[in-house]
C-alpha positions as CSV (number, residue, x, y, z in Angstrom):
1,K,105.5,86.6,76.9
2,A,104.4,84.7,79.3
3,K,103.1,81.7,77.6
4,G,107.2,81.5,76.4
5,Y,108.1,80.5,79.6
6,M,105.2,78.9,80.3
7,D,105.1,76.3,77.8
8,S,109.1,76.3,79.2
9,G,108.2,75.2,82.5
10,A,110.1,78.5,83.5
11,L,108.1,81.1,86.2
12,V,107.2,84.2,84.6
13,P,109.0,86.7,85.7
14,S,107.5,89.0,88.1
15,E,107.8,92.7,85.9
16,L,105.9,90.6,83.7
17,I,102.9,89.7,85.6
18,V,102.6,92.7,87.4
19,D,102.2,94.7,83.3
20,L,99.6,92.0,82.5
21,V,98.1,92.5,85.7
22,K,98.3,96.4,85.3
23,D,96.8,95.6,82.2
24,R,94.1,93.9,82.4
25,L,93.0,96.5,85.1
26,T,92.8,98.7,82.9
27,K,90.0,97.3,80.9
28,D,86.6,98.3,81.0
29,D,84.8,95.2,82.1
30,V,86.7,95.7,85.8
31,K,86.5,98.7,85.9
32,E,82.7,98.4,85.8
33,K,82.0,95.2,87.7
34,G,85.7,95.1,89.3
35,C,88.0,91.5,89.7
36,L,89.3,88.9,92.1
37,L,93.4,89.1,92.4
38,D,93.9,85.1,92.9
39,G,97.0,84.5,94.3
40,F,98.1,87.9,93.1
41,P,100.5,89.8,94.9
42,R,102.9,86.4,95.5
43,A,105.7,87.9,96.4
44,P,106.7,91.4,97.7
45,D,108.2,93.2,94.4
46,Q,104.5,92.9,93.0
47,A,103.3,94.3,95.6
48,Q,105.4,97.0,96.1
49,A,104.9,97.7,91.4
50,M,101.0,97.8,92.8
51,V,101.2,101.0,95.4
52,D,103.8,102.4,92.1
53,A,100.8,101.8,89.9
54,G,99.0,103.7,91.8
55,L,96.5,100.2,92.6
56,Q,94.3,100.2,95.2
57,V,93.1,97.3,96.5
58,E,89.4,97.8,98.4
59,R,88.5,94.9,100.5
60,F,91.0,91.0,101.2
61,L,89.5,88.0,101.1
62,L,90.8,85.8,103.5
63,I,89.6,82.1,103.8
64,K,90.8,79.9,106.4
65,V,92.2,76.7,106.0
66,P,93.3,73.6,108.0
67,D,97.1,72.2,106.7
68,E,95.9,69.2,106.0
69,T,92.7,69.7,104.1
70,L,95.3,71.9,102.2
71,V,98.5,68.9,101.8
72,E,95.0,67.2,101.2
73,R,93.7,69.1,98.4
74,G,97.7,70.0,96.9
75,C,98.8,66.3,96.8
76,G,95.7,65.1,95.1
77,R,95.7,66.6,92.2
78,R,96.9,64.6,89.5
79,L,97.4,65.4,85.2
80,D,96.8,63.2,82.8
81,P,100.5,62.9,80.5
82,E,98.1,62.0,77.6
83,T,95.2,63.8,77.8
84,G,96.4,67.1,79.8
85,E,93.1,66.7,82.4
86,I,93.9,68.2,85.2
87,Y,92.0,65.5,88.2
88,H,92.0,64.6,91.7
89,L,92.4,61.1,93.3
90,K,89.3,62.0,96.3
91,F,87.5,65.2,94.6
92,K,86.0,64.5,91.6
């Protein structure tokens, strides 16, 4: 379901993202080893859905990065329209 949204360039609805995350968290490898949720939740409704589903977070990781570094990293990213390769102008 998410692929259709992504292929069309649309945002995947929060409800679908939450369902995908909840499903993934039920898998044996995640239960055994744990996981890292990178960029999730991104919105208050996603955080509330985690609470409603009884999903508990053991730790948070906060990485402090200067704004200028984030801008440099983000603005230098490119996508080759012919190959689909994602690359960075400065960082290879």
